[in-house]
C-alpha positions as CSV (number, residue, x, y, z in Angstrom):
1,X,113.1,76.9,119.9
2,X,110.5,79.6,119.4
3,X,109.4,79.5,123.2
4,X,112.9,79.3,124.5
5,X,113.4,82.4,126.8
6,X,117.2,82.0,126.6
7,X,117.2,82.4,122.7
8,X,119.5,85.2,121.6
9,X,116.9,87.4,119.8
10,X,119.4,90.1,119.3
11,X,121.2,87.9,116.6
12,X,117.9,87.7,114.5
13,X,117.2,89.8,111.4
14,X,114.0,91.8,111.4
15,X,112.4,89.3,109.1
16,X,113.5,86.4,111.2
17,X,111.9,88.0,114.2
18,X,108.7,88.6,112.3
19,X,108.6,85.0,111.4
20,X,109.2,84.0,115.1
21,X,106.5,86.3,116.2
22,X,104.1,84.8,113.6
23,X,105.0,81.2,114.6
24,X,104.6,82.0,118.3
25,X,101.2,83.8,117.7
26,X,100.0,80.6,115.8
27,X,101.3,78.5,118.8
28,X,99.4,80.5,121.2
29,X,96.1,80.2,119.2
30,X,96.6,76.4,118.8
31,X,97.2,76.1,122.6
32,X,94.0,78.1,123.4
33,X,91.9,76.1,120.8
34,X,93.2,72.8,122.3
35,X,92.3,74.0,125.8
36,X,95.9,73.5,127.0
37,X,96.8,74.0,130.8
38,X,96.7,77.6,131.8
39,X,100.4,77.7,132.8
40,X,101.4,76.5,129.4
41,X,99.4,79.0,127.6
42,X,100.7,81.8,130.1
43,X,104.2,80.7,129.1
44,X,103.6,81.0,125.4
45,X,101.9,84.4,125.8
46,X,104.8,85.6,127.7
47,X,107.2,84.5,125.0
48,X,105.0,86.1,122.3
49,X,105.1,89.4,124.2
50,X,108.9,89.1,124.5
51,X,109.2,88.4,120.7
52,X,106.9,91.4,119.9
53,X,109.1,93.7,122.1
54,X,112.2,92.4,120.3
55,X,110.7,93.1,116.9
56,X,109.6,96.6,117.9
57,X,113.1,97.3,119.3
58,X,114.7,96.1,116.1
59,X,112.4,97.8,113.6
60,X,110.9,100.8,115.6
61,X,107.4,99.5,114.6
62,X,104.7,97.4,116.3
63,X,104.2,93.9,114.9
64,X,101.3,93.7,112.4
65,X,100.2,90.3,111.2
66,X,100.7,89.8,107.4
67,X,102.9,92.9,107.1
68,X,106.6,91.9,107.4
69,X,109.4,94.3,107.3
70,X,110.6,94.9,103.7
71,X,114.1,93.5,103.1
72,X,115.2,96.5,101.3
73,X,118.6,97.9,101.8
74,X,118.6,101.1,103.9
75,X,122.1,102.3,104.5
76,X,123.0,105.4,106.3
77,X,125.5,107.6,104.5
78,X,126.7,109.5,107.7
79,X,123.5,111.4,108.1
80,X,120.2,110.7,110.0
81,X,118.0,112.2,107.3
82,X,115.8,109.5,105.9
83,X,115.9,111.1,102.4
84,X,119.8,110.6,102.5
85,X,119.6,106.8,102.8
86,X,120.2,104.4,99.9
87,X,117.5,102.0,98.9
88,X,118.2,98.8,96.8
89,X,115.8,96.0,95.8
90,X,115.4,94.1,92.6
91,X,113.2,97.0,91.1
92,X,114.5,100.1,92.7
93,X,117.9,101.7,93.2
94,X,118.0,105.0,94.9
95,X,120.6,107.1,96.5
96,X,121.1,110.7,97.3
97,X,124.9,110.4,97.1
98,X,126.5,111.8,93.8
99,X,129.2,109.1,94.1
100,X,126.5,106.4,94.0
101,X,125.5,103.6,96.3
102,X,128.0,102.7,99.2
103,X,129.0,99.3,98.1
104,X,131.1,98.4,101.2
105,X,128.1,99.0,103.4
106,X,125.9,97.0,100.9
107,X,128.4,94.0,101.2
108,X,127.8,94.2,105.0
109,X,124.1,94.6,104.8
110,X,123.7,91.6,102.2
111,X,126.4,89.5,103.9
112,X,128.3,88.8,100.8
113,X,132.1,88.8,100.4
114,X,134.4,91.5,98.8
115,X,136.3,90.4,95.6
116,X,139.8,91.2,96.8
117,X,143.2,90.9,95.2
118,X,143.8,87.4,96.3
119,X,140.6,86.2,94.6
120,X,141.4,88.1,91.4
121,X,144.8,86.6,91.3
122,X,143.4,83.1,91.9
123,X,141.1,83.6,88.9
124,X,144.1,84.7,86.8
125,X,146.1,81.6,87.9
126,X,143.1,79.3,87.2
127,X,142.4,80.6,83.8
128,X,145.8,81.7,82.6
129,X,144.1,84.9,81.4
130,X,144.6,88.6,82.5
131,X,141.5,89.3,84.7
132,X,138.7,91.3,82.9
133,X,138.9,95.1,83.5
134,X,135.6,94.8,85.3
135,X,137.3,92.8,88.0
136,X,140.5,94.9,88.0
137,X,138.5,98.1,88.5
138,X,136.0,96.8,91.1
139,X,133.0,96.8,88.7
140,X,132.4,93.3,89.8
141,X,133.1,93.9,93.5
142,X,131.3,91.2,95.5
143,X,130.6,87.5,95.5
144,X,129.2,84.4,97.1
145,X,131.1,81.1,97.0
146,X,133.4,82.0,94.1
147,X,136.2,80.2,95.9
148,X,134.1,77.0,95.7
149,X,133.6,77.4,92.0
150,X,137.5,77.7,91.7
151,X,138.0,74.7,93.9
152,X,135.7,72.7,91.5
153,X,137.4,74.1,88.4
154,X,140.8,73.3,89.7
155,X,139.6,69.8,90.4
156,X,138.3,69.3,86.9
157,X,134.7,69.4,88.2
158,X,132.1,71.2,85.8
159,X,130.0,74.3,86.5
160,X,127.9,76.5,84.4
161,X,127.0,80.0,84.0
162,X,123.4,81.6,84.3
163,X,122.4,85.2,83.8
164,X,119.4,87.0,82.6
165,X,117.5,89.9,81.3
166,X,114.1,91.5,82.1
167,X,112.8,92.6,78.6
168,X,111.0,95.9,79.5
169,X,111.6,97.6,76.3
170,X,112.6,97.0,72.7
171,X,115.8,99.0,72.9
172,X,118.5,98.1,75.5
173,X,121.0,100.7,76.7
174,X,124.7,100.4,77.1
175,X,124.4,99.6,80.8
176,X,122.5,96.5,80.0
177,X,125.7,95.1,78.2
178,X,127.8,95.0,81.4
179,X,126.6,91.5,82.7
180,X,126.7,90.1,79.2
181,X,130.3,91.4,78.4
182,X,131.5,89.9,81.6
183,X,129.5,86.7,81.3
184,X,131.0,86.3,77.7
185,X,134.5,86.7,79.1
186,X,133.8,84.1,81.9
187,X,132.4,81.7,79.5
188,X,135.4,81.9,77.2
189,X,138.2,81.7,79.9
190,X,136.5,79.0,81.7
191,X,134.8,77.1,78.7
192,X,131.6,76.3,80.3
193,X,127.9,76.3,79.2
194,X,125.7,79.4,79.6
195,X,122.0,79.8,80.1
196,X,120.4,83.1,79.6
197,X,116.8,83.7,81.1
198,X,114.6,86.3,79.5
199,X,111.9,87.0,82.1
200,X,109.1,88.1,79.7
201,X,106.6,86.7,82.2
202,X,108.0,89.1,85.0
203,X,107.6,92.0,82.8
204,X,104.0,91.2,81.9
205,X,103.3,90.8,85.6
206,X,105.0,94.1,86.6
207,X,104.6,96.4,83.7
208,X,101.5,97.9,81.8
209,X,102.1,95.7,78.7
210,X,100.4,92.9,76.9
211,X,101.7,89.4,77.1
212,X,102.5,89.5,73.4
213,X,104.4,92.7,73.8
214,X,106.5,91.2,76.6
215,X,107.3,88.2,74.4
216,X,108.3,90.4,71.4
217,X,110.5,92.5,73.6
218,X,112.2,89.2,74.7
219,X,113.0,88.1,71.0
220,X,114.3,91.7,70.3
221,X,116.5,91.8,73.4
222,X,117.8,88.4,72.5
223,X,119.1,89.8,69.2
224,X,121.2,92.4,71.2
225,X,122.5,89.8,73.5
226,X,123.5,87.5,70.7
227,X,125.3,90.5,69.2
228,X,127.6,90.5,72.2
229,X,129.2,87.6,70.4
230,X,128.1,84.5,72.3
231,X,128.7,81.0,70.7
232,X,125.6,79.2,69.7
233,X,127.1,75.9,70.5
234,X,127.7,76.8,74.2
235,X,124.8,79.1,75.0
236,X,121.1,78.6,75.4
237,X,118.8,81.7,75.6
238,X,115.2,81.0,76.7
239,X,112.0,83.0,77.3
240,X,110.1,81.8,80.3
241,X,106.9,82.1,78.3
242,X,108.3,79.6,76.0
243,X,110.6,77.3,78.0
244,X,108.4,76.8,81.1
245,X,105.8,75.0,79.0
246,X,108.2,72.5,77.5
247,X,110.7,71.4,80.3
248,X,109.4,69.2,83.0
249,X,112.6,69.5,84.8
250,X,112.2,73.3,85.0
251,X,108.8,73.3,86.3
252,X,109.6,70.6,88.9
253,X,112.2,72.8,90.3
254,X,109.9,75.8,90.4
255,X,107.4,73.7,92.4
256,X,110.0,72.5,94.8
257,X,111.2,76.0,95.6
258,X,107.6,77.2,95.9
259,X,106.9,74.5,98.6
260,X,109.9,75.6,100.6
261,X,109.3,79.4,100.8
262,X,106.5,80.7,102.8
263,X,104.3,83.6,101.9
264,X,105.6,85.6,104.9
265,X,109.2,85.0,103.6
266,X,108.5,86.1,100.0
267,X,106.7,89.2,101.3
268,X,109.6,89.9,103.6
269,X,112.3,89.5,101.1
270,X,110.5,91.3,98.1
271,X,108.2,93.7,99.8
272,X,105.0,92.2,98.2
273,X,101.7,93.2,99.8
274,X,98.4,91.5,100.1
275,X,97.1,93.5,97.0
276,X,99.9,92.2,94.7
277,X,98.8,89.7,92.2
278,X,99.7,86.0,92.8
279,X,101.9,86.0,89.8
280,X,104.3,88.4,91.5
281,X,104.4,86.2,94.6
282,X,105.3,83.0,92.7
283,X,107.7,84.6,90.3
284,X,110.8,84.4,92.5
285,X,110.7,80.7,92.2
286,X,110.9,81.0,88.4
287,X,113.9,83.1,88.6
288,X,115.4,80.5,91.1
289,X,114.9,77.6,88.9
290,X,117.8,78.2,86.3
291,X,120.2,77.9,89.2
292,X,119.8,74.1,89.1
293,X,121.2,72.1,86.3
294,X,118.2,69.7,86.4
295,X,116.2,72.6,84.8
296,X,118.1,71.8,81.6
297,X,118.1,68.1,81.1
298,X,119.0,68.4,77.5
299,X,122.3,70.3,78.4
300,X,123.4,68.4,81.6
301,X,122.0,65.0,80.7
302,X,119.8,65.1,83.7
303,X,122.7,65.5,86.3
304,X,121.5,67.6,89.3
305,X,124.7,68.2,91.1
306,X,126.4,70.8,88.8
307,X,127.1,74.0,90.5
308,X,125.9,77.3,88.8
309,X,127.8,80.7,88.8
310,X,125.5,83.7,88.4
311,X,127.0,87.1,87.3
312,X,124.4,89.8,88.0
313,X,124.0,93.3,89.4
314,X,123.7,93.2,93.2
315,X,120.1,94.4,93.1
316,X,119.2,90.8,92.0
317,X,120.9,89.2,95.1
318,X,117.6,88.9,97.0
319,X,116.3,86.3,94.4
320,X,119.4,84.2,95.1
321,X,119.7,84.6,98.7
322,X,116.3,82.9,98.7
323,X,117.6,80.4,96.3
324,X,120.7,79.6,98.3
325,X,118.5,79.1,101.4
326,X,116.3,76.7,99.6
327,X,118.8,74.8,97.6
328,X,120.1,72.3,100.4
329,X,116.4,71.6,101.4
330,X,115.6,70.3,97.8
331,X,119.0,68.5,97.4
332,X,120.6,71.1,95.1
333,X,124.0,72.8,95.3
334,X,123.9,76.5,96.3
335,X,124.4,78.8,93.3
336,X,127.6,81.1,93.5
337,X,127.4,84.7,92.6
338,X,129.5,87.6,91.2
339,X,127.9,91.0,91.8
340,X,128.4,94.1,89.8
341,X,128.0,97.8,90.8
342,X,125.1,99.7,89.2
343,X,125.5,101.5,86.0
344,X,125.0,105.4,86.5
345,X,122.4,107.4,84.6
346,X,123.8,110.2,82.5
347,X,122.4,112.8,84.9
348,X,124.3,111.3,87.8
349,X,124.9,108.3,90.0
350,X,122.0,109.2,92.2
351,X,119.5,109.4,89.4
352,X,117.7,106.3,88.1
353,X,117.9,105.3,84.6
354,X,114.5,104.8,82.8
355,X,113.7,103.3,79.5
356,X,111.0,105.9,79.3
357,X,113.5,108.7,79.4
358,X,115.8,108.6,76.4
359,X,118.2,111.0,77.9
360,X,119.0,108.9,80.9
361,X,121.4,106.6,79.1
362,X,123.0,106.0,75.8
363,X,120.8,103.3,74.0
364,X,122.1,100.7,71.6
365,X,119.9,102.3,68.8
366,X,121.4,105.8,69.2
367,X,123.1,107.4,66.1
368,X,126.6,108.9,66.6
369,X,125.0,112.4,66.6
370,X,122.5,111.3,69.4
371,X,125.4,109.9,71.5
372,X,127.4,113.1,71.0
373,X,124.4,115.3,72.0
374,X,123.4,113.2,75.1
375,X,126.8,113.2,76.4
376,X,127.6,117.0,75.9
377,X,124.2,118.0,77.1
378,X,123.3,115.5,79.9
379,X,126.4,113.8,81.3
380,X,126.7,115.0,84.9
381,X,130.0,116.8,85.3
382,X,132.5,116.8,88.2
383,X,134.2,119.9,86.9
384,X,134.1,123.3,88.4
385,X,131.9,126.3,87.7
386,X,134.5,128.2,85.6
387,X,137.7,127.3,83.6
388,X,139.8,129.2,86.1
389,X,138.4,127.3,89.1
390,X,138.8,124.0,87.3
391,X,142.4,124.7,86.3
392,X,143.1,125.6,89.9
393,X,141.2,123.0,91.8
394,X,140.7,120.2,89.3
395,X,137.6,118.0,88.6
396,X,136.1,115.1,90.7
397,X,136.3,111.9,89.1
398,X,134.1,110.3,91.7
399,X,131.0,112.1,90.7
400,X,131.7,112.7,86.9
401,X,129.5,110.5,84.9
402,X,131.8,110.7,81.8
403,X,134.6,109.3,83.9
404,X,132.5,106.6,85.4
405,X,131.4,105.6,81.8
406,X,135.0,105.4,80.7
407,X,135.7,103.1,83.7
408,X,133.2,100.7,82.2
409,X,134.1,100.9,78.5
410,X,137.7,102.1,78.2
411,X,139.8,99.0,78.3
412,X,143.2,100.6,78.4
413,X,144.3,100.9,82.1
414,X,147.1,103.3,81.5
415,X,144.8,105.6,79.4
416,X,142.2,105.7,82.0
417,X,144.8,106.5,84.7
418,X,146.2,109.4,82.6
419,X,142.7,110.8,82.1
420,X,142.1,110.6,85.8
421,X,145.3,112.5,86.7
422,X,144.6,115.1,84.2
423,X,141.1,115.7,85.1
424,X,141.9,115.7,88.9
425,X,144.8,118.1,88.4
426,X,142.7,120.5,86.2
427,X,144.7,120.0,83.1
428,X,141.8,118.3,81.4
429,X,138.5,120.1,81.1
430,X,135.2,118.7,81.3
431,X,134.4,119.2,77.6
432,X,137.7,117.5,76.8
433,X,136.7,114.5,79.0
434,X,133.4,114.3,77.4
435,X,135.0,114.3,74.0
436,X,137.1,111.3,74.9
437,X,133.8,109.4,75.9
438,X,132.1,110.4,72.7
439,X,135.0,108.9,70.8
440,X,134.9,105.7,72.9
441,X,131.1,105.2,72.8
442,X,130.4,106.0,69.2
443,X,132.4,103.2,67.6
444,X,131.3,100.7,70.3
445,X,127.5,101.3,69.7
446,X,128.2,101.3,65.9
447,X,130.0,98.1,66.0
448,X,127.2,96.5,68.2
449,X,124.7,97.8,65.7
450,X,126.5,96.1,62.8
451,X,126.6,92.8,64.6
452,X,123.0,93.0,65.5
453,X,122.1,93.4,61.9
454,X,123.7,90.1,61.1
455,X,121.4,88.3,63.8
456,X,118.5,86.9,61.8
457,X,115.4,85.4,63.2
458,X,116.8,81.9,62.3
459,X,119.8,82.6,64.4
460,X,117.7,83.6,67.3
461,X,115.7,80.4,66.8
462,X,119.0,78.4,67.0
463,X,119.9,80.0,70.3
464,X,116.4,79.7,71.9
465,X,115.8,75.9,70.8
466,X,116.3,73.5,73.8
467,X,119.2,71.3,72.7
468,X,122.4,69.6,73.6
469,X,125.4,72.0,73.7
470,X,129.0,71.3,72.9
471,X,129.7,69.7,76.4
472,X,129.5,66.2,77.7
473,X,128.0,65.5,81.2
C-alpha cells in the first residue's frame, strides 16, 4: 500500500501522511541494507519523494523525521491572520473570537456528529424524561455513536458511564461541575454504573507538584464530585495512583493499548516532543483503559463486551479518538462520546480560565460576597458603552459572559428567553443582568458547600473502594 503510486494521497490527514513517509523511509533503508535490485530501490525512492511532496503540500512544511505535525485544532474564523485562529488540545483552549470557539467547524475538524433535534427526541423517548437543559441548549453539542448506545439500551443491553477529573488544584470552579451535573442526570435516567477517573498521575507528570500533593488534590476533588449527589451504590471513583496498583484488568488494558499505538502516533496526536518525559508519552493509554469494562472486573463480573459512554468536554476527544482506533484491534467495543462546549472565563470566552487566577472563574469555595464582587467587576459585558446607547441598540448575548453563565446554570427556559429578549432589546441593562447571575450563583455555590461539608473521609473511602455496585452482569 505504501508504495502504490495510485494511492489517493489527498485523502490522507497530515498525520497519516507523516506516518506513510516514515514507513516508506524505513522501507528504503531496508532495501538498501539488504542490497535489493537497483530498480526496486529506485521505485521505493520515487514513492518516498512523492510522499514527501504530498506531505509538504498538505502541511506547508518539509518532512522532518521524528517531528510529526501536531494534531491540534486550527480553525480559520474567516481571517488569514494566524493569531485569529482557534487552538484546541487536551491542555490548551485558545480563541481570539469573543463568541468563543467555532463548534460547527470543530465538529468537521474532529469528525464527530452534531447532536441534533432527532437525537435529543430519541433520548427523551428512550428515557421517558425531559432532556437535560445542557442538551436542549446545545451545551452538549457533539457525539460519537450515541445512536449505538440508544440501540443497545432499547434492546435491554447494558452500558456504563465514564468521566473524569484532572486534580490540578484543591478548589474546583463552577465550570468543573458541568460534566458531573450532566453525568449525574445520565446515570439517573438510564440507571447505569458510573466510573470516575481522577488522573492524579497526569497532574504529577504535567504540573510542578509533588506526587503527594497530586494525590491530596484527588481526594479533595472527590469530595466536590460526591457533593454533586452521586449514588455510592452505583458509582466508583478512583485515583490512578491508587487503582492502577490493585487491578490486573486495568493494567492489562493499559499494556494492550500501549502495544497498539506507535510513538509517532502519540506524538502526532498530542504534540509530545523528544524532550517530554516518558510518563507523558505513556499516559494516554491510562486514560483510555477505563473505556473498557474489563478494567473493572469487580463491577462487570469480568465481562469485556459492555459499551462505555463518555461525557466530556471536546478538548478530551483526542484521547478517545486514539482509544476508538485501538479498541477493535484489542477486541474491545469502541467507547461512545458526548462532547460539551467549553466553559468561558469571567473575562470572556476568548480568555483561558486558570486555577492560579482566582478572578478567572467562580470557585466552589467562594463566599457570596466574593461571587458578587467577581461578577460585577470581572464578568465580560456585551452591553454598550453608555446607558443611552444600550437602550437604543441593546446588548450582545453572544459575547456577554453573564448571559453565558446563565445558559449553563439557569434551568428555567422561559426565564432565560425573557432575559435574552430584554437584554438584546436594551430593556435590561448589564448591571441588571449581572444581578440575576449573582442571585443564581450565590445559592447554587452555597448549597454545594453545604453538601460538601457532609462528605466525610469515610464517605470518600466508600466511593473509592473497588467493589461490586448495585448491578448484575
